[in-house]
C-alpha positions as CSV (number, residue, x, y, z in Angstrom):
1,X,22.5,-23.4,-82.2
2,X,19.3,-24.8,-80.7
3,X,20.7,-24.2,-77.2
4,X,21.4,-20.6,-77.9
5,X,17.9,-20.1,-79.3
6,X,16.5,-21.6,-76.1
7,X,18.6,-19.6,-73.7
8,X,18.8,-16.2,-75.3
9,X,15.2,-15.4,-74.4
10,X,16.0,-16.2,-70.9
11,X,19.0,-13.9,-71.0
12,X,17.3,-10.9,-72.4
13,X,13.6,-11.3,-71.8
14,X,11.6,-9.7,-69.0
15,X,11.5,-12.0,-66.0
16,X,8.6,-12.0,-63.6
17,X,9.2,-11.4,-59.9
18,X,8.5,-15.0,-59.2
19,X,11.1,-16.1,-61.8
20,X,13.7,-13.7,-60.2
21,X,13.0,-15.3,-56.8
22,X,13.4,-18.8,-58.1
23,X,16.7,-17.9,-59.6
24,X,17.9,-16.0,-56.5
25,X,21.5,-16.6,-55.6
26,X,22.9,-16.1,-52.1
27,X,26.2,-16.7,-50.5
28,X,27.5,-16.6,-46.9
29,X,30.4,-18.0,-44.8
30,X,29.7,-20.5,-42.1
31,X,31.4,-18.2,-39.6
32,X,31.9,-14.5,-39.4
33,X,35.3,-14.9,-37.7
34,X,37.8,-17.7,-38.4
35,X,40.6,-18.3,-36.0
36,X,43.8,-19.9,-37.1
37,X,44.9,-20.3,-33.4
38,X,48.4,-19.8,-32.1
39,X,51.3,-20.7,-34.4
40,X,55.1,-20.5,-33.8
41,X,56.7,-17.6,-35.5
42,X,58.1,-18.7,-38.9
43,X,55.8,-21.7,-39.1
44,X,52.9,-22.2,-41.6
45,X,49.4,-23.4,-41.0
46,X,46.6,-24.0,-43.5
47,X,43.0,-23.6,-42.3
48,X,39.7,-23.6,-44.1
49,X,36.9,-21.0,-44.4
50,X,33.6,-22.4,-45.7
51,X,31.5,-20.7,-48.4
52,X,27.8,-21.6,-48.3
53,X,25.2,-21.3,-51.0
54,X,21.8,-20.8,-49.4
55,X,19.7,-19.6,-52.3
56,X,17.7,-21.6,-54.9
57,X,20.1,-20.7,-57.7
58,X,23.8,-21.7,-58.0
59,X,26.4,-19.1,-57.0
60,X,29.5,-18.3,-58.9
61,X,32.5,-17.0,-57.0
62,X,34.9,-15.1,-59.1
63,X,37.6,-14.1,-56.6
64,X,38.6,-14.4,-53.0
65,X,41.0,-11.8,-51.6
66,X,42.8,-11.3,-48.3
67,X,43.4,-7.8,-47.0
68,X,46.7,-9.0,-45.5
69,X,48.0,-11.2,-48.3
70,X,51.5,-11.5,-46.7
71,X,50.2,-13.3,-43.5
72,X,46.9,-14.8,-44.7
73,X,47.6,-16.3,-48.1
74,X,44.6,-17.5,-50.2
75,X,45.5,-20.8,-51.8
76,X,44.4,-21.2,-55.4
77,X,42.9,-24.7,-54.8
78,X,39.4,-23.1,-54.2
79,X,38.6,-22.8,-57.9
80,X,36.8,-25.7,-59.6
81,X,35.7,-24.4,-63.1
82,X,37.7,-23.6,-66.2
83,X,35.3,-21.4,-68.1
84,X,37.7,-20.3,-70.9
85,X,38.9,-23.9,-71.5
86,X,42.6,-22.9,-71.1
87,X,43.4,-25.8,-68.7
88,X,43.4,-23.7,-65.6
89,X,40.4,-23.2,-63.3
90,X,39.1,-19.6,-63.2
91,X,36.3,-19.6,-60.7
92,X,34.2,-21.6,-58.3
93,X,30.6,-22.6,-58.7
94,X,28.5,-23.7,-55.7
95,X,25.2,-25.4,-56.3
96,X,21.9,-24.2,-54.9
97,X,21.1,-24.7,-51.3
98,X,19.0,-23.3,-48.5
99,X,19.5,-21.9,-45.0
100,X,18.8,-25.2,-43.4
101,X,20.7,-27.3,-46.0
102,X,23.5,-25.1,-47.4
103,X,25.8,-26.3,-50.2
104,X,29.3,-25.8,-49.1
105,X,32.8,-25.3,-50.6
106,X,36.0,-24.7,-48.8
107,X,38.7,-22.0,-49.4
108,X,42.1,-22.8,-47.8
109,X,44.1,-20.0,-46.2
110,X,47.7,-20.3,-45.2
111,X,48.6,-18.4,-42.0
112,X,52.2,-17.1,-41.9
113,X,53.2,-15.2,-38.8
114,X,56.5,-13.4,-39.0
115,X,56.7,-12.0,-35.5
116,X,55.2,-12.3,-32.0
117,X,51.9,-10.5,-32.2
118,X,48.2,-10.9,-33.0
119,X,47.2,-10.8,-36.7
120,X,43.8,-10.0,-38.1
121,X,42.6,-9.6,-41.6
122,X,39.4,-9.4,-43.7
123,X,38.6,-11.9,-46.5
124,X,36.4,-10.5,-49.3
125,X,34.4,-12.9,-51.6
126,X,33.3,-11.6,-55.0
127,X,30.4,-13.5,-56.5
128,X,27.1,-13.1,-58.4
129,X,25.0,-13.1,-55.3
130,X,21.8,-11.5,-56.4
131,X,20.8,-10.5,-52.9
132,X,23.9,-8.6,-51.9
133,X,23.6,-4.9,-51.0
134,X,27.2,-4.1,-51.8
135,X,28.7,-4.2,-55.3
136,X,31.9,-3.4,-57.0
137,X,32.0,-0.9,-59.9
138,X,32.2,-3.9,-62.2
139,X,29.0,-5.4,-60.7
140,X,30.5,-8.1,-58.5
141,X,28.6,-8.8,-55.2
142,X,30.7,-8.5,-52.1
143,X,30.6,-10.6,-49.0
144,X,33.2,-10.3,-46.2
145,X,34.5,-12.6,-43.4
146,X,37.2,-12.1,-40.8
147,X,40.3,-14.2,-40.1
148,X,42.7,-13.9,-37.2
149,X,45.7,-15.7,-35.7
150,X,48.5,-15.3,-33.2
151,X,52.2,-15.5,-33.9
152,X,54.1,-16.6,-30.8
153,X,57.5,-17.9,-29.9
154,X,57.5,-21.2,-28.0
155,X,59.4,-21.6,-24.8
156,X,61.4,-24.6,-23.5
157,X,62.3,-25.5,-20.0
158,X,64.5,-28.5,-19.3
159,X,64.8,-30.3,-16.0
160,X,67.2,-31.3,-14.6
161,X,69.8,-29.2,-16.3
162,X,72.4,-31.6,-14.9
163,X,72.2,-35.3,-14.4
164,X,74.6,-37.8,-12.8
165,X,74.4,-41.5,-13.8
166,X,76.6,-42.3,-10.8
167,X,78.9,-45.3,-11.0
168,X,78.1,-48.0,-13.6
169,X,79.9,-51.0,-15.0
170,X,81.2,-51.0,-18.6
171,X,79.1,-52.4,-21.4
172,X,75.6,-52.1,-20.1
173,X,73.0,-49.6,-21.3
174,X,71.6,-47.2,-18.7
175,X,68.6,-44.8,-19.2
176,X,67.6,-41.6,-17.5
177,X,64.7,-39.2,-18.1
178,X,64.9,-35.5,-18.6
179,X,61.7,-33.4,-18.7
180,X,61.0,-30.8,-21.4
181,X,58.2,-28.4,-20.7
182,X,56.6,-26.0,-23.2
183,X,56.3,-22.8,-21.2
184,X,55.1,-20.7,-24.1
185,X,51.8,-20.3,-26.1
186,X,52.9,-21.9,-29.4
187,X,53.8,-25.5,-30.1
188,X,57.4,-26.5,-29.3
189,X,59.4,-28.6,-31.7
190,X,62.6,-30.5,-30.7
191,X,64.2,-31.3,-34.0
192,X,67.3,-33.1,-32.7
193,X,69.8,-33.5,-29.8
194,X,73.5,-32.7,-30.2
195,X,75.9,-34.6,-27.8
196,X,79.2,-32.8,-27.4
197,X,82.2,-34.4,-25.7
198,X,81.3,-38.1,-25.7
199,X,80.0,-40.7,-28.1
200,X,78.8,-42.9,-25.3
201,X,75.5,-41.0,-24.8
202,X,72.5,-40.8,-27.2
203,X,68.8,-40.0,-27.2
204,X,66.7,-43.1,-26.9
205,X,63.6,-41.0,-27.7
206,X,63.1,-40.5,-31.5
207,X,62.9,-36.9,-32.9
208,X,61.3,-34.7,-33.9
209,X,59.3,-34.2,-30.7
210,X,56.3,-32.0,-30.6
211,X,55.0,-30.5,-27.4
212,X,51.8,-28.4,-27.1
213,X,51.7,-25.2,-25.1
214,X,51.6,-25.9,-21.3
215,X,52.5,-29.6,-21.7
216,X,55.6,-31.6,-20.8
217,X,57.2,-34.7,-22.1
218,X,60.0,-37.0,-20.9
219,X,63.0,-37.8,-23.1
220,X,65.2,-40.8,-22.4
221,X,68.9,-40.3,-22.5
222,X,70.9,-43.5,-22.8
223,X,74.5,-44.2,-21.8
224,X,76.8,-47.1,-22.6
225,X,79.9,-46.8,-20.3
226,X,83.2,-47.6,-21.9
227,X,85.6,-50.0,-20.3
228,X,88.4,-48.5,-18.1
229,X,91.8,-48.5,-19.7
230,X,93.3,-49.1,-16.3
231,X,91.1,-50.8,-13.7
232,X,93.3,-49.6,-10.9
233,X,92.8,-45.9,-11.8
234,X,89.1,-45.5,-11.3
235,X,88.8,-42.2,-13.0
236,X,90.0,-43.6,-16.4
237,X,86.4,-44.4,-17.5
238,X,84.9,-41.0,-16.5
239,X,82.3,-39.8,-19.0
240,X,80.9,-36.3,-19.5
241,X,78.8,-34.8,-22.2
242,X,77.0,-31.6,-23.0
243,X,73.6,-31.9,-24.6
244,X,72.1,-29.1,-26.7
245,X,68.7,-29.2,-28.2
246,X,67.8,-28.0,-31.7
247,X,64.4,-26.3,-31.3
248,X,62.1,-23.7,-32.9
249,X,62.7,-21.4,-29.9
250,X,64.6,-18.3,-31.1
251,X,68.0,-18.0,-29.5
252,X,67.6,-21.1,-27.4
253,X,71.0,-21.9,-25.8
254,X,70.1,-23.9,-22.7
255,X,72.1,-27.2,-22.3
256,X,72.1,-30.3,-20.2
257,X,75.3,-31.5,-18.5
258,X,75.5,-35.3,-18.0
259,X,78.2,-37.3,-16.2
260,X,78.8,-40.9,-15.5
261,X,81.6,-42.7,-13.6
262,X,82.8,-39.3,-12.6
263,X,83.7,-39.3,-8.9
264,X,85.0,-35.7,-8.7
265,X,81.8,-34.1,-10.1
266,X,79.4,-36.5,-8.5
267,X,77.4,-36.3,-5.2
268,X,76.2,-39.9,-5.6
269,X,76.7,-41.8,-2.3
270,X,78.0,-44.8,-4.2
271,X,81.4,-43.0,-4.3
272,X,81.6,-43.3,-0.5
273,X,80.9,-47.0,-0.4
274,X,82.0,-47.5,3.3
275,X,80.1,-44.5,4.6
276,X,83.1,-42.8,6.3
277,X,82.4,-39.5,4.5
278,X,85.4,-39.9,2.3
279,X,85.3,-40.8,-1.4
280,X,87.9,-42.4,-3.6
281,X,88.6,-39.2,-5.4
282,X,88.5,-37.3,-2.1
283,X,91.5,-39.3,-0.8
284,X,90.0,-42.5,0.7
285,X,92.6,-45.2,-0.1
286,X,90.3,-48.1,1.0
287,X,86.6,-47.4,0.3
288,X,85.7,-50.8,1.7
289,X,86.8,-50.0,5.2
290,X,85.3,-47.1,7.2
291,X,88.3,-47.0,9.5
292,X,90.7,-46.1,6.7
293,X,90.5,-42.6,5.3
294,X,92.3,-39.3,5.5
295,X,92.3,-38.0,9.1
296,X,91.9,-41.4,10.7
297,X,94.1,-42.3,13.7
298,X,97.1,-44.4,12.6
299,X,97.4,-47.6,14.5
300,X,100.1,-50.2,14.7
301,X,98.5,-52.6,12.3
302,X,100.7,-52.8,9.3
303,X,98.5,-50.6,7.2
304,X,98.1,-47.0,6.1
305,X,95.0,-46.0,8.2
306,X,95.1,-42.3,7.3
307,X,96.0,-42.6,3.6
308,X,99.2,-40.5,3.8
309,X,101.3,-43.2,2.2
310,X,103.0,-44.1,5.5
311,X,102.3,-47.2,7.5
312,X,102.2,-47.3,11.3
313,X,103.9,-44.0,11.6
314,X,103.7,-42.2,15.0
315,X,101.2,-39.4,15.1
316,X,100.3,-36.8,17.6
317,X,96.7,-35.6,17.5
318,X,97.7,-32.5,19.3
319,X,100.3,-31.5,16.7
320,X,99.3,-29.3,13.7
321,X,100.9,-31.5,11.0
322,X,99.8,-29.5,8.0
323,X,100.4,-26.0,9.5
324,X,96.8,-24.8,8.9
325,X,96.4,-23.7,12.5
326,X,94.4,-26.7,13.6
327,X,95.4,-30.1,15.0
328,X,93.5,-33.3,14.9
329,X,92.2,-32.8,18.4
330,X,91.0,-29.3,17.4
331,X,88.8,-30.8,14.7
332,X,91.0,-31.0,11.7
333,X,89.7,-34.0,9.9
334,X,92.7,-34.3,7.5
335,X,95.8,-32.9,9.2
336,X,97.9,-33.7,6.2
337,X,96.0,-31.2,3.9
338,X,96.2,-27.6,4.9
339,X,93.1,-26.8,2.8
340,X,91.0,-29.0,5.0
341,X,90.0,-27.7,8.5
342,X,87.0,-26.4,10.4
343,X,87.5,-22.9,9.1
344,X,87.7,-23.8,5.4
345,X,85.0,-23.1,2.9
346,X,83.4,-26.1,1.3
347,X,84.2,-26.7,-2.3
348,X,82.5,-28.9,-4.9
349,X,85.3,-31.5,-4.9
350,X,84.0,-34.6,-3.1
351,X,86.0,-33.7,0.0
352,X,84.7,-32.6,3.4
353,X,86.7,-29.4,3.3
354,X,85.1,-27.9,6.5
355,X,85.1,-31.1,8.5
356,X,81.4,-31.0,9.3
357,X,80.8,-34.6,8.2
358,X,79.0,-33.7,4.9
359,X,80.7,-33.7,1.5
360,X,80.1,-30.6,-0.8
361,X,77.3,-29.1,1.2
362,X,76.6,-25.4,0.6
363,X,77.9,-25.8,-3.0
364,X,76.1,-25.9,-6.3
365,X,76.6,-29.6,-6.4
366,X,74.7,-30.4,-3.2
367,X,70.9,-30.4,-2.5
368,X,71.1,-28.3,0.6
369,X,67.3,-28.0,1.2
370,X,66.5,-31.6,0.4
371,X,63.9,-30.9,-2.3
372,X,65.6,-33.2,-4.9
373,X,67.4,-30.5,-6.8
374,X,70.7,-28.9,-6.4
375,X,71.6,-25.6,-7.9
376,X,73.3,-27.2,-10.9
377,X,70.2,-29.2,-11.4
378,X,68.1,-26.1,-11.7
379,X,67.1,-25.1,-8.1
380,X,67.0,-21.3,-8.0
381,X,66.8,-21.2,-4.2
382,X,68.5,-24.1,-2.5
383,X,67.7,-22.8,0.9
384,X,63.9,-23.2,0.5
385,X,62.5,-26.7,-0.1
386,X,59.3,-25.2,-1.5
387,X,61.1,-23.7,-4.4
388,X,62.3,-26.1,-7.1
389,X,61.8,-26.8,-10.8
390,X,58.2,-27.7,-11.8
391,X,56.9,-26.8,-8.4
392,X,53.3,-25.3,-8.2
393,X,53.4,-21.6,-8.6
394,X,51.5,-19.7,-5.8
395,X,50.9,-16.0,-5.4
396,X,53.7,-15.0,-3.0
397,X,56.1,-12.8,-4.9
398,X,58.5,-15.6,-5.4
399,X,59.5,-17.7,-8.5
400,X,58.4,-21.0,-7.0
401,X,59.1,-23.1,-10.1
402,X,62.3,-21.5,-11.1
403,X,61.2,-20.6,-14.6
404,X,62.1,-16.9,-14.4
405,X,58.5,-15.7,-13.9
406,X,56.9,-14.6,-10.6
407,X,53.3,-15.5,-9.7
408,X,52.2,-16.7,-13.2
409,X,48.7,-18.1,-13.1
410,X,47.7,-15.6,-10.5
411,X,45.5,-12.5,-10.7
412,X,48.5,-10.3,-10.8
413,X,50.3,-11.9,-13.7
414,X,49.5,-11.3,-17.4
415,X,49.4,-15.0,-18.5
416,X,48.3,-14.4,-22.1
417,X,50.7,-11.5,-22.6
418,X,48.0,-9.1,-23.9
419,X,49.1,-6.3,-21.6
420,X,46.5,-6.9,-18.9
421,X,46.3,-9.1,-15.8
422,X,43.1,-10.1,-14.1
423,X,43.7,-7.4,-11.5
424,X,44.0,-4.9,-14.4
425,X,40.6,-5.9,-15.8
426,X,41.3,-8.9,-18.1
427,X,38.2,-11.0,-17.9
428,X,39.9,-14.0,-19.6
429,X,43.7,-14.1,-19.0
430,X,44.1,-17.2,-21.2
431,X,42.8,-15.5,-24.3
432,X,44.9,-13.0,-26.2
433,X,41.8,-11.7,-28.0
434,X,40.2,-10.7,-24.7
435,X,41.2,-7.6,-22.7
436,X,39.8,-4.2,-21.8
437,X,39.0,-2.0,-24.9
438,X,39.8,-4.9,-27.3
439,X,37.9,-4.8,-30.7
440,X,34.7,-7.0,-30.4
441,X,34.8,-10.0,-32.7
442,X,32.0,-12.3,-33.7
443,X,33.4,-15.2,-31.6
444,X,30.9,-15.6,-28.8
445,X,33.3,-14.0,-26.4
446,X,33.3,-10.7,-24.4
447,X,36.4,-9.4,-26.2
448,X,36.4,-6.0,-24.5
449,X,35.4,-7.2,-21.0
450,X,32.4,-4.9,-20.8
451,X,29.9,-7.6,-19.9
452,X,28.4,-7.8,-23.4
453,X,29.1,-10.5,-26.1
454,X,29.6,-9.8,-29.8
455,X,28.0,-6.3,-29.5
456,X,28.8,-3.7,-32.2
457,X,28.5,0.1,-32.4
458,X,25.5,1.3,-30.4
459,X,24.7,-2.3,-29.4
460,X,22.8,-3.1,-32.6
461,X,21.0,-6.4,-32.7
462,X,23.6,-8.4,-34.5
463,X,26.6,-6.3,-33.4
464,X,30.0,-7.6,-34.3
465,X,28.5,-10.3,-36.5
466,X,27.4,-7.8,-39.1
467,X,30.0,-5.7,-40.8
468,X,29.5,-1.9,-41.4
469,X,29.7,-1.5,-45.2
470,X,31.0,1.7,-46.9
471,X,29.3,1.9,-50.3
472,X,31.4,2.9,-53.2
473,X,28.6,2.6,-55.8
474,X,24.8,2.4,-55.9
475,X,23.3,-0.9,-55.1
476,X,21.5,-1.2,-58.5
477,X,21.6,0.3,-61.9
478,X,18.6,0.8,-64.3
479,X,19.2,-0.9,-67.7
480,X,16.9,-1.1,-70.7
481,X,16.3,-4.5,-72.4
482,X,16.2,-5.0,-76.2
483,X,12.5,-5.4,-76.2
484,X,11.9,-2.2,-74.4
485,X,11.1,-3.8,-71.1
486,X,12.3,-1.5,-68.3
487,X,13.7,-3.4,-65.4
488,X,16.1,-2.8,-62.5
489,X,19.0,-5.2,-62.8
490,X,22.4,-5.3,-61.0
491,X,25.4,-5.3,-63.4
492,X,26.5,-8.6,-61.8
493,X,23.6,-10.3,-63.6
494,X,25.4,-9.8,-66.9
495,X,28.4,-11.8,-65.5
496,X,26.0,-14.7,-64.8
497,X,24.7,-14.4,-68.4
498,X,28.2,-14.5,-69.7
499,X,29.0,-17.5,-67.6
500,X,25.9,-19.4,-68.9
501,X,26.8,-18.4,-72.5
502,X,30.3,-19.9,-72.0
503,X,28.8,-23.1,-70.7
504,X,26.5,-23.3,-73.8
505,X,29.4,-22.6,-76.1
506,X,31.5,-25.4,-74.6
507,X,28.6,-27.9,-74.9
508,X,28.0,-27.0,-78.5
509,X,31.7,-27.4,-79.3
510,X,31.8,-30.8,-77.7
511,X,28.9,-31.9,-79.9
């Protein structure tokens, strides 16, 4: 019992002002506002807040509570002391420190956004801080900090949305890149790729793939062409696949169409090997000779020059052989096919339907404006070469990059989705916490765009970095000690005495 005899006078004796100062306990957090950042809706992120002891006496922390415990969850790992010896830690003790050299402990908080919006909460720390001006009814000292975070849905853009491998021999491995861009504010996750329709294609880029907001990455798609079952029939080894992505984007349904060795769906010039504007699938019966194709003049040369399955037949260029209203001399480039003439509408079929010398132009398969993208590859305006996927967006009232937004990045567009564009007074359109009439946080930013930083009500000196406290109880209570010494002592001091008593008791039991 010698420890009890030594310490009990300390517990219940009258302390001098100097002794009280030496035993002063003070706690604070390293920041007034902690920002969890932007997180995908449904994801989880753990971030720390730092408790600091800056007084000459050790501080005991009895509880840490979140006002929004559904979205900012305090993890129990912050406790480091088992005072009742039941095998479970009950509280946290932080050693003495100073303002210049604080002693620090970390409390981990798990941010859990459930929908697209901004989240903000207050964290309250209950301790035996002897300098605090706010107490609970039970005598705990109160210190508060603020936490915030943003729940956002990521966005995925895929270019091109269609890809053609062209004509490739069987057995080899061929690679092509597709670009995936995160057009949202939250991290994008590509969990896997699903290839539907063919087993000859696969992703040569390992998953999962993580893409930060505003960034892009290239994914390699590999193809191993199968051997043709009949080498004479060139369409036998045609390969097509639809690729879907499993992502964390809600309701994402965009797919990628990929073809290989597919003459009828291709615009690759390899299918017109002799350059006569007729492909094999368009009816060219000899793609190695530019003089042999549908619509060619038949000559007496023991061959089928016009690919109509007749050899050296007599033809009359003035006659309308197919009955479509035009003869060969009138411009009909295939007078044995009534759907081909100068009045026909071009179709995506690898045939020059309108006889203008270009195959499939003015269809979704053809890059009409020469910018490298056809409509099926994602070009939203194939008559304007300045408009194409991943183009630079300029303020012109047009969707230059074909992502569904107009003039993003300009003064007229609300880039951070806080309800205000720069023209509407947003002084930082890349920060969701900054907009006119926003609540001012202690974050070294002008949240409300009034030209002042971290100001509070009536522009007090410390502004948003000092919380306005509503007192529920008096700061101090007068108690009478056993020896008749009158002193003013906060009820939280009795908690400290109990804590020290428990430590002494444990030490005595261990001996």
